[in-house]
C-alpha positions as CSV (number, residue, x, y, z in Angstrom):
1,M,73.8,-21.5,9.7
2,G,73.0,-19.5,12.7
3,A,69.7,-18.7,14.7
4,V,66.6,-19.2,13.2
5,M,63.5,-16.8,13.4
6,P,60.9,-18.3,15.9
7,G,58.0,-19.6,14.5
8,V,59.5,-20.9,10.9
9,N,59.4,-24.4,10.3
10,I,62.2,-26.0,8.6
11,A,62.3,-29.3,9.7
12,Q,61.4,-30.8,6.5
13,P,60.7,-28.0,3.8
14,D,59.9,-28.8,0.4
15,I,62.7,-26.9,-1.2
16,T,65.5,-25.0,0.9
17,L,68.0,-22.4,-0.9
18,M,70.8,-20.4,0.3
19,L,71.1,-17.0,-1.1
20,D,73.9,-14.2,-0.6
21,L,72.7,-11.0,0.2
22,D,71.8,-10.3,-3.4
23,G,69.4,-13.1,-4.0
24,V,72.0,-15.5,-5.9
25,I,71.5,-19.1,-5.2
26,E,74.3,-20.5,-4.0
27,E,72.7,-23.9,-3.1
28,A,69.0,-25.8,-3.4
29,R,68.2,-28.8,-1.5
30,I,64.6,-30.3,-2.2
31,G,62.6,-32.7,-0.3
32,G,60.9,-35.9,-1.0
33,A,57.6,-34.6,-1.5
34,I,58.3,-33.0,-4.7
35,G,60.2,-35.7,-6.3
36,D,63.4,-36.2,-8.3
37,E,64.4,-32.8,-9.5
38,E,68.2,-31.9,-10.5
39,L,68.6,-28.2,-9.3
40,A,72.3,-28.0,-10.0
41,A,71.9,-25.5,-12.7
42,W,70.0,-23.0,-10.3
43,R,73.4,-22.3,-9.0
44,G,74.9,-19.1,-9.3
45,R,71.5,-18.0,-11.1
46,P,69.5,-14.6,-9.0
47,W,66.2,-16.5,-7.3
48,V,63.9,-14.1,-9.3
49,E,65.1,-15.6,-12.3
50,T,63.8,-19.2,-11.8
51,V,59.9,-18.3,-10.8
52,A,57.4,-16.9,-13.3
53,E,57.1,-13.3,-14.3
54,V,54.1,-12.5,-12.0
55,G,56.4,-13.8,-8.7
56,S,59.3,-11.3,-9.5
57,A,58.1,-8.9,-7.5
58,K,57.2,-10.9,-4.8
59,V,60.6,-12.6,-4.7
60,R,62.3,-9.1,-4.6
61,R,59.6,-7.7,-1.9
62,M,60.9,-10.9,0.4
63,L,64.2,-10.5,0.0
64,E,64.0,-6.7,0.9
65,D,62.2,-7.4,3.8
66,A,64.6,-9.8,5.0
67,C,67.3,-7.6,4.7
68,T,65.8,-4.8,6.5
69,S,63.8,-6.9,8.9
70,G,65.1,-10.1,9.3
71,V,62.2,-12.3,8.0
72,S,59.5,-11.8,5.0
73,A,55.7,-12.9,5.2
74,F,55.0,-15.9,3.3
75,R,54.3,-15.6,-0.5
76,Q,53.2,-17.7,-3.0
77,V,55.0,-18.0,-6.5
78,T,55.2,-20.3,-9.5
79,Q,58.6,-22.0,-9.5
80,R,59.8,-23.0,-12.2
81,F,62.2,-26.2,-12.4
82,P,65.7,-26.8,-14.3
83,S,63.0,-30.0,-15.8
84,G,60.2,-27.2,-17.2
85,R,58.0,-28.3,-14.5
86,E,56.2,-25.5,-12.5
87,L,54.5,-25.6,-9.0
88,P,53.1,-23.4,-6.5
89,I,55.5,-22.7,-3.7
90,E,54.7,-20.6,-0.5
91,Y,58.2,-19.5,0.3
92,T,59.9,-17.4,3.7
93,T,62.7,-15.4,4.0
94,V,65.0,-15.4,6.5
95,R,68.3,-13.3,7.1
96,L,71.2,-15.2,8.5
97,G,73.5,-13.9,11.3
98,G,76.5,-11.5,9.9
99,K,77.6,-11.4,6.2
100,A,75.9,-15.4,5.7
101,G,73.5,-14.5,3.6
102,L,69.7,-15.5,3.3
103,I,67.5,-18.8,3.3
104,A,64.5,-19.4,1.6
105,I,61.9,-22.1,2.8
106,G,59.3,-23.2,0.4
107,R,56.4,-25.7,1.3
108,S,54.7,-27.2,-1.8
109,L,50.7,-26.0,-2.4
110,Q,50.3,-28.7,-5.4
111,A,48.2,-30.9,-2.9
112,V,46.5,-27.4,-1.9
113,A,46.0,-26.5,-5.8
114,E,44.5,-30.1,-6.4
115,L,42.2,-30.0,-3.6
116,Q,40.9,-26.6,-4.6
117,S,40.4,-27.9,-8.2
118,R,38.7,-30.6,-7.0
119,L,36.3,-28.3,-4.9
120,I,35.9,-26.6,-7.8
121,A,35.1,-29.4,-9.6
122,A,32.5,-30.9,-6.9
123,Q,30.7,-27.1,-6.7
124,Q,30.2,-27.1,-10.4
125,V,29.1,-30.8,-10.5
126,M,26.2,-29.7,-7.4
127,E,25.6,-26.8,-9.4
128,R,24.6,-28.7,-12.6
129,D,22.3,-31.2,-10.6
130,Y,21.1,-28.3,-8.7
131,W,19.4,-26.7,-12.5
132,K,18.7,-30.4,-13.4
133,L,16.2,-30.6,-10.1
134,R,15.2,-27.2,-10.7
135,E,14.4,-28.2,-14.2
136,V,12.3,-31.6,-13.1
137,E,10.7,-29.2,-10.2
138,T,9.6,-26.8,-12.7
139,R,8.1,-29.7,-15.5
140,Y,6.1,-31.3,-12.4
141,R,4.9,-27.9,-11.4
142,L,3.7,-27.2,-15.1
143,L,2.1,-31.3,-15.4
144,F,0.6,-30.2,-11.8
145,D,-1.0,-27.2,-12.5
146,T,-2.5,-27.9,-16.1
147,A,-3.3,-31.4,-15.6
148,T,-6.9,-31.3,-17.0
149,E,-7.9,-33.9,-14.0
150,A,-8.0,-33.5,-10.5
151,V,-4.3,-34.6,-8.8
152,L,-4.1,-34.4,-4.9
153,L,-0.8,-35.3,-3.0
154,L,-2.0,-37.0,0.6
155,R,0.6,-36.6,3.4
156,L,1.1,-40.5,4.7
157,D,0.3,-39.2,8.0
158,G,-2.9,-38.4,8.8
159,L,-3.6,-38.3,4.7
160,L,-4.1,-34.4,5.1
161,I,-4.3,-32.9,1.4
162,Q,-0.3,-31.5,0.9
163,E,-1.1,-29.9,-2.1
164,A,-4.1,-29.7,-4.6
165,N,-4.2,-28.6,-8.2
166,P,-6.3,-26.0,-9.8
167,V,-8.9,-28.5,-11.5
168,A,-9.3,-30.0,-7.9
169,I,-10.0,-26.8,-6.0
170,R,-12.0,-25.7,-8.6
171,T,-14.3,-28.7,-8.7
172,L,-14.1,-30.2,-5.6
173,G,-13.2,-27.1,-3.5
174,L,-10.0,-28.7,-1.6
175,A,-7.1,-27.2,-0.6
176,S,-3.7,-27.8,1.0
177,G,-3.7,-28.3,4.9
178,R,-7.7,-29.9,5.0
179,A,-8.1,-33.7,5.4
180,F,-9.3,-35.5,2.4
181,L,-11.0,-38.5,4.5
182,P,-13.9,-36.1,5.8
183,E,-15.0,-35.0,2.4
184,M,-15.6,-38.6,1.5
185,A,-18.7,-40.8,2.1
186,A,-18.4,-42.7,5.5
187,A,-19.4,-45.9,3.6
188,D,-16.4,-45.3,0.7
189,R,-13.8,-44.9,3.4
190,P,-13.0,-48.5,4.3
191,A,-12.4,-49.5,0.5
192,F,-10.3,-46.1,-0.2
193,E,-8.2,-47.3,2.9
194,A,-7.8,-50.9,1.6
195,M,-6.5,-49.3,-1.3
196,L,-4.0,-47.1,-0.2
197,A,-2.9,-49.9,2.1
198,R,-2.1,-52.3,-0.9
199,V,-0.4,-49.1,-2.3
200,R,2.0,-48.8,0.3
201,E,2.7,-52.4,0.2
202,F,2.8,-52.7,-3.9
203,G,3.4,-49.0,-4.8
204,R,0.0,-49.2,-6.6
205,A,-3.3,-50.7,-6.5
206,P,-7.0,-50.9,-8.8
207,A,-8.9,-47.7,-8.7
208,V,-12.0,-47.3,-6.5
209,L,-15.4,-45.2,-6.8
210,V,-16.0,-42.7,-4.0
211,H,-18.6,-40.3,-3.1
212,L,-16.9,-36.7,-2.1
213,G,-18.6,-33.1,-1.4
214,P,-21.8,-32.2,-0.1
215,E,-23.6,-33.4,-3.3
216,G,-22.0,-37.0,-3.3
217,T,-20.6,-36.3,-6.6
218,A,-19.2,-40.2,-7.7
219,W,-15.1,-40.1,-8.8
220,T,-12.8,-42.6,-9.3
221,V,-9.6,-42.4,-7.3
222,R,-6.4,-44.4,-8.5
223,A,-3.6,-43.9,-6.2
224,T,0.4,-44.1,-6.9
225,L,2.9,-43.9,-3.7
226,M,5.4,-41.5,-4.4
227,N,8.5,-42.6,-2.3
228,A,10.3,-39.2,-1.8
229,P,13.2,-39.1,0.5
230,S,12.0,-36.2,2.7
231,A,8.2,-37.0,2.7
232,P,6.8,-39.9,1.1
233,A,3.0,-39.3,-0.3
234,F,0.2,-40.4,-2.2
235,L,-0.7,-38.9,-5.7
236,L,-4.5,-39.3,-6.3
237,Q,-6.0,-38.7,-9.9
238,L,-9.5,-38.2,-9.3
239,S,-12.2,-38.3,-12.5
240,P,-15.6,-38.0,-12.6
241,V,-17.8,-40.7,-13.1
242,A,-20.7,-39.1,-14.9
243,A,-18.9,-37.3,-18.1
244,A,-20.9,-34.8,-19.8
245,M,-22.4,-35.4,-23.1
246,P,-20.8,-33.2,-25.8
247,G,-23.4,-30.9,-25.6
248,E,-23.2,-30.1,-22.4
249,T,-19.4,-30.0,-22.9
250,R,-19.9,-27.1,-25.7
251,D,-22.1,-25.1,-23.3
252,A,-19.8,-25.6,-20.7
253,L,-16.7,-24.5,-22.5
254,A,-18.8,-21.6,-23.9
255,L,-19.3,-20.6,-20.3
256,E,-16.2,-20.5,-19.1
257,E,-14.7,-18.6,-22.2
258,M,-17.6,-15.9,-21.5
259,I,-16.6,-15.8,-18.2
260,E,-12.9,-15.4,-18.7
261,Q,-13.8,-12.4,-21.2
262,L,-15.9,-10.8,-18.6
263,P,-14.5,-7.1,-18.2
264,D,-15.5,-7.2,-14.2
265,G,-13.6,-9.7,-11.9
266,F,-15.5,-12.8,-11.6
267,L,-14.5,-15.2,-8.6
268,V,-16.6,-18.3,-6.9
269,I,-15.2,-18.8,-3.4
270,D,-16.7,-21.5,-0.4
271,R,-18.4,-21.1,2.7
272,E,-14.9,-20.1,4.3
273,G,-13.7,-17.7,1.4
274,T,-11.3,-19.8,0.1
275,V,-11.2,-18.8,-3.8
276,R,-12.0,-21.7,-6.5
277,R,-12.7,-20.0,-9.7
278,A,-11.5,-16.5,-10.9
279,N,-11.5,-14.9,-14.1
280,R,-8.5,-12.6,-15.9
281,A,-10.1,-9.3,-14.7
282,F,-9.7,-10.6,-10.9
283,L,-6.0,-11.7,-11.9
284,D,-5.5,-8.0,-12.4
285,L,-7.0,-6.3,-9.7
286,V,-5.0,-8.4,-7.4
287,Q,-2.1,-8.3,-9.7
288,L,-1.2,-11.5,-10.0
289,P,-0.3,-13.6,-13.0
290,S,-2.4,-17.1,-13.0
291,E,-5.0,-18.3,-11.6
292,A,-3.1,-21.1,-9.9
293,A,-1.6,-18.3,-7.8
294,V,-5.3,-17.1,-6.4
295,L,-7.0,-20.6,-5.8
296,G,-7.0,-22.1,-2.7
297,E,-6.0,-19.1,-0.9
298,S,-8.6,-16.8,1.1
299,L,-10.5,-13.8,-0.7
300,A,-9.2,-11.8,3.0
301,R,-5.7,-11.8,1.5
302,W,-6.6,-9.0,-0.6
303,L,-9.9,-7.5,0.8
304,A,-8.2,-3.8,2.4
305,R,-10.6,-2.2,3.9
306,P,-11.8,-2.4,7.7
307,G,-15.4,-2.8,8.3
308,A,-15.7,-4.2,4.7
309,D,-14.1,-7.0,5.0
310,L,-14.4,-10.9,4.2
311,P,-16.0,-11.7,8.2
312,V,-18.8,-8.3,7.1
313,L,-19.2,-9.7,3.6
314,L,-19.4,-13.6,4.0
315,A,-22.1,-12.4,7.0
316,N,-24.2,-10.6,4.7
317,L,-24.0,-13.6,2.2
318,Q,-24.9,-16.5,4.9
319,R,-27.7,-14.3,6.4
320,H,-29.3,-13.1,2.9
321,G,-27.8,-15.4,0.3
322,N,-26.8,-12.6,-1.6
323,V,-25.5,-8.8,-1.5
324,R,-25.5,-5.6,-4.0
325,L,-22.7,-3.0,-4.3
326,F,-20.8,-4.0,-1.4
327,G,-18.2,-1.3,-1.4
328,T,-14.7,-1.9,-0.5
329,A,-10.9,-1.9,-2.0
330,M,-8.9,-4.7,-3.1
331,H,-5.0,-4.5,-2.2
332,G,-2.9,-6.2,-5.4
333,E,0.6,-8.0,-4.6
334,L,2.0,-5.1,-6.1
335,G,0.8,-2.4,-3.1
336,T,-1.9,-0.8,-5.4
337,D,-5.7,-0.2,-3.9
338,T,-8.3,-0.2,-6.3
339,E,-11.9,0.5,-5.3
340,V,-14.3,-1.9,-5.9
341,E,-18.2,-2.7,-5.7
342,I,-19.3,-6.2,-5.2
343,S,-22.1,-8.4,-5.7
344,A,-22.8,-11.7,-5.2
345,A,-24.9,-14.6,-4.6
346,G,-24.8,-18.2,-3.5
347,D,-25.7,-21.6,-5.3
348,R,-28.9,-22.1,-3.1
349,R,-31.4,-19.9,-0.9
350,A,-30.8,-22.5,1.9
351,Q,-27.5,-22.7,3.6
352,P,-25.3,-22.0,0.3
353,H,-22.0,-24.2,-0.3
354,W,-20.4,-21.4,-3.1
355,F,-20.6,-17.8,-3.9
356,A,-20.4,-16.3,-7.1
357,L,-19.1,-13.0,-6.5
358,V,-18.6,-10.1,-9.2
359,L,-16.4,-7.2,-8.3
360,R,-16.8,-3.9,-10.6
361,D,-13.5,-1.2,-10.4
362,I,-15.0,1.7,-9.7
363,A,-11.9,3.8,-9.6
364,R,-12.4,5.1,-13.0
365,R,-16.3,6.1,-12.1
366,P,-17.0,9.7,-12.7
367,A,-17.6,11.5,-9.6
368,P,-21.5,12.5,-8.8
369,S,-21.8,16.3,-9.5
370,P,-21.9,18.7,-6.5
371,E,-25.6,19.7,-7.6
372,G,-26.4,16.5,-6.9
373,D,-24.4,15.1,-4.2
374,R,-26.2,15.4,-1.2
375,L,-23.1,15.4,1.4
376,H,-21.0,17.9,-0.9
377,A,-24.2,20.2,-0.5
378,A,-24.8,19.6,3.6
379,L,-20.7,20.6,3.9
380,T,-20.8,23.2,1.9
381,A,-23.7,25.0,3.3
382,I,-22.2,24.6,6.8
383,L,-19.2,26.4,5.1
384,E,-21.0,29.2,4.4
385,Q,-21.5,29.7,8.2
386,S,-17.9,30.0,8.4
387,G,-17.4,33.6,10.3
388,R,-20.7,33.6,11.6
389,T,-20.9,30.5,13.8
390,S,-18.7,29.5,16.5
391,L,-16.0,27.2,15.2
392,R,-17.3,24.5,18.0
393,K,-21.0,24.4,16.4
394,L,-19.4,24.1,13.0
395,V,-17.5,20.8,14.0
396,R,-20.2,19.6,15.6
397,D,-22.6,20.3,12.4
398,T,-19.8,18.6,10.1
399,V,-19.5,15.4,12.1
400,E,-23.6,15.0,12.4
401,V,-23.7,15.1,8.6
402,V,-20.9,13.1,8.0
403,E,-22.5,10.5,10.5
404,R,-25.7,10.6,9.1
405,H,-24.4,10.2,5.4
406,C,-22.3,7.1,6.5
407,I,-25.3,5.3,8.4
408,E,-27.2,6.0,5.5
409,V,-25.3,4.6,3.1
410,A,-24.5,1.7,5.2
411,L,-28.1,0.8,5.6
412,E,-28.4,1.4,1.8
413,V,-25.7,-1.6,1.2
414,S,-27.1,-3.4,3.7
415,G,-30.4,-3.6,2.5
416,S,-32.1,-1.5,5.2
417,N,-30.9,-4.6,7.9
418,R,-29.7,-2.6,11.3
419,T,-27.3,-5.8,12.3
420,A,-25.8,-5.7,8.6
421,A,-25.2,-2.1,8.5
422,A,-23.5,-2.0,12.2
423,E,-21.3,-4.9,11.1
424,L,-20.5,-2.4,8.6
425,L,-19.6,0.6,10.5
426,G,-18.1,-1.2,13.3
427,L,-21.1,-0.3,15.8
428,S,-23.0,-2.2,18.4
429,R,-25.9,-2.6,17.6
430,Q,-27.4,-0.2,20.8
431,S,-25.1,2.3,19.6
432,L,-26.6,2.5,15.7
433,Y,-30.2,2.2,17.3
434,E,-29.8,5.6,19.2
435,K,-27.9,7.3,16.3
436,L,-31.1,6.3,14.0
437,D,-33.2,7.9,16.6
438,R,-31.2,10.8,16.3
439,Y,-31.6,11.6,13.1
440,A,-34.7,10.0,12.7
441,L,-33.3,7.3,10.2
442,H,-35.2,3.8,9.7
443,G,-34.1,0.3,9.2
444,S,-35.2,-3.2,9.3
445,D,-33.8,-6.0,11.5
446,A,-34.5,-9.7,10.9
447,T,-32.8,-10.8,13.7
448,A,-34.6,-8.3,16.2
449,P,-37.9,-7.4,14.8
450,A,-39.2,-5.6,18.2
451,D,-36.3,-3.8,18.6
452,G,-38.1,-0.5,19.1
453,G,-36.5,1.4,16.7
454,G,-39.2,1.3,14.1
């Protein structure tokens, strides 16, 4: 047969075809991997006639390459056997020495094709399982978020809150990442931990009575063990012990409906600034679709103006119990900033636990007329001096006018409280006192009665 081209393995080919230089089959041999096939009918036929129509061009190309360069590249064709059977075969064609003709060596790809089919079937099964899992997760999330009672997921290690539904966040002020035991009265903890131990052993246990929150409100707690493979957790269902009377229920529902219909944003936050309640108008300001997307989040996520951010707002609320006309901007999730004024009050005069905020969109508020705007009038008077006064004096006068105006606004917003005004302006108290003396402005300071500044 002559020399065989290096790199071509013909030790155990599945099909061997001896061809003349025109590609006519002179002899055909078959290996045991394909099985019993009678190939005598192929003798004297062109090789191109024994393959599927889409493989004819590949066969011609292999014959041309073997005749010109001595060996062809591997190409896959569908081989049709005399019995009618079709198999995917990968061939390479080699030219023998002189006029001895060509030899085509084929390897069956049936095993590869079967593996590919099995892989595709496995991928389809995995995809179906994935979408089933997503459907289950979606149903779980809908049930979790729309449940009418407080529901918590507690991690087994440390009893940290893994998830809290909107009712738990709104009524108990509980959010993800917080430890659950410190929220409970110390006297109730042994019974609660004994219940969890029984749940670990048997999967469930009778409910226990616990007192939660700063008010020590009584709740009935039921626990179930969720044996998730990645992170087992306790599922807690909490029901208030003291149910509201029918009349109180109607009043509470009416109040909720009125809050939801307010044209201004309404918000309830705790002492850390975490959102516990939000109406539709607030959701429109922050460009989010549902209350569940904001509950448990910090208000600092959307307050966009330096010097009028959450720490300043909380400092004023905790110092005075309320604020009025606190000017800032809300940054929406879609990138829109909205100018707002915030009025807020705590739930009690001393050490409030909750704060209710009303946020009014002032972006569409008509601009004040130039005649009634003191800042505009002062700047206009300075501009009229252009050409008659040096540039340095014009700049100095402009800076003084703007600075005085900002200080006056800060004093007005803070209720003439110098410490709060300094925080709003980003100044130290000493710097603010110096500017108050310079512009003959006055303001009170509850934290420093004898400040020497009047």
